[in-house]
PLY file of the C-alpha trace (Angstrom):
ply
format ascii 1.0
element vertex 116
property float x
property float y
property float z
element edge 115
property int vertex1
property int vertex2
end_header
-0.07 -0.15 -0.31
1.04 3.75 -0.72
0.55 6.36 1.29
1.47 9.81 1.16
1.46 10.10 4.89
5.13 10.03 7.02
5.83 6.94 8.57
5.77 8.15 12.50
2.02 9.44 11.41
0.93 5.19 9.95
2.38 4.24 12.84
0.33 6.09 15.53
-2.03 5.03 13.53
-1.55 1.24 13.98
-1.19 1.56 17.63
-4.42 3.91 17.85
-6.25 0.96 15.59
-4.65 -1.71 18.07
-5.69 0.61 20.37
-9.39 0.42 19.44
-9.87 -3.05 18.37
-8.69 -4.52 21.64
-10.61 -2.44 23.90
-14.19 -2.53 21.54
-16.31 -1.09 23.24
-15.31 0.06 26.12
-13.40 3.18 25.77
-14.83 5.45 23.32
-12.85 6.22 20.30
-11.83 9.65 22.40
-8.06 8.40 21.99
-5.07 9.60 20.05
-1.25 8.69 20.34
1.45 11.02 19.97
4.90 9.08 18.13
7.11 10.39 20.97
10.32 9.50 19.53
10.93 7.54 16.70
14.75 6.42 16.06
17.14 3.56 15.01
19.28 1.84 17.32
21.85 0.51 15.28
23.55 -1.06 18.42
20.52 -3.36 19.02
19.26 -3.61 15.22
15.92 -2.02 16.35
13.87 0.80 15.95
13.25 2.56 19.01
9.54 3.58 18.92
8.08 5.64 22.40
4.70 7.05 22.40
1.55 8.21 24.30
-1.95 7.18 24.38
-4.09 10.32 25.03
-7.63 9.94 26.33
-10.53 12.32 28.04
-10.99 10.81 31.48
-9.13 9.34 34.73
-11.53 5.94 34.26
-10.50 5.96 30.48
-6.28 5.14 31.41
-7.84 2.63 33.69
-9.75 1.03 31.06
-6.91 0.72 28.59
-3.41 0.05 31.09
-5.96 -2.62 32.35
-5.66 -4.99 35.71
-1.51 -5.24 36.44
-0.98 -3.34 32.98
-2.44 -6.83 30.50
-4.10 -4.92 28.29
-1.85 -2.02 27.95
0.64 -5.23 26.73
-1.44 -6.57 24.46
-2.40 -3.32 22.97
1.49 -2.82 22.46
2.44 -6.65 21.18
-0.15 -6.40 18.43
1.10 -3.32 18.02
4.81 -3.95 17.55
3.96 -7.04 14.76
1.99 -4.47 12.04
5.11 -1.52 12.47
7.56 -4.25 12.26
5.55 -5.05 8.74
5.51 -1.91 7.96
9.01 -0.67 8.64
10.90 -3.81 7.36
12.85 -3.74 10.83
12.87 -5.20 14.69
11.27 -2.41 16.71
11.08 -2.12 20.63
7.17 0.24 21.76
7.16 1.49 24.39
3.79 2.88 25.44
2.45 5.51 27.69
-1.12 6.89 28.71
-2.09 10.28 29.56
-5.51 12.01 30.40
-5.59 15.28 28.76
-9.26 16.57 29.62
-10.87 17.95 26.00
-8.34 17.16 23.66
-10.40 16.76 20.83
-11.78 20.50 21.55
-8.29 22.06 21.00
-6.84 23.11 17.57
-3.33 23.10 18.98
-3.55 19.64 20.34
-5.42 18.00 17.10
-2.66 20.12 15.01
0.19 18.81 16.75
-1.05 15.11 16.87
-1.70 15.33 12.79
-5.46 16.17 12.61
-5.42 19.48 11.09
0 1
1 2
2 3
3 4
4 5
5 6
6 7
7 8
8 9
9 10
10 11
11 12
12 13
13 14
14 15
15 16
16 17
17 18
18 19
19 20
20 21
21 22
22 23
23 24
24 25
25 26
26 27
27 28
28 29
29 30
30 31
31 32
32 33
33 34
34 35
35 36
36 37
37 38
38 39
39 40
40 41
41 42
42 43
43 44
44 45
45 46
46 47
47 48
48 49
49 50
50 51
51 52
52 53
53 54
54 55
55 56
56 57
57 58
58 59
59 60
60 61
61 62
62 63
63 64
64 65
65 66
66 67
67 68
68 69
69 70
70 71
71 72
72 73
73 74
74 75
75 76
76 77
77 78
78 79
79 80
80 81
81 82
82 83
83 84
84 85
85 86
86 87
87 88
88 89
89 90
90 91
91 92
92 93
93 94
94 95
95 96
96 97
97 98
98 99
99 100
100 101
101 102
102 103
103 104
104 105
105 106
106 107
107 108
108 109
109 110
110 111
111 112
112 113
113 114
114 115
């Protein structure tokens, strides 16, 4: 598949897709993913990706993380597999979850996340 979007945007959308797929109806679509860092680590022969998942409520954060971090781990594992296929390289993926109330109503936040 060919796209005109930057790799960082596609990687963020893969993570968001896995988030929505794994959570199904538990969390509304009020989530966004920001790629904080994405750099090649030649020593480890992989790409290090640090991403933040934003949600609007503390209760959503708890659902995304899951009991003992199991849901976040599952999201990360399924996303990593697809990201590795997309980038053609091994990937070390680190995910964080943060609450950012009303992020969908802020033009500057939407723009920084690549939505405008």
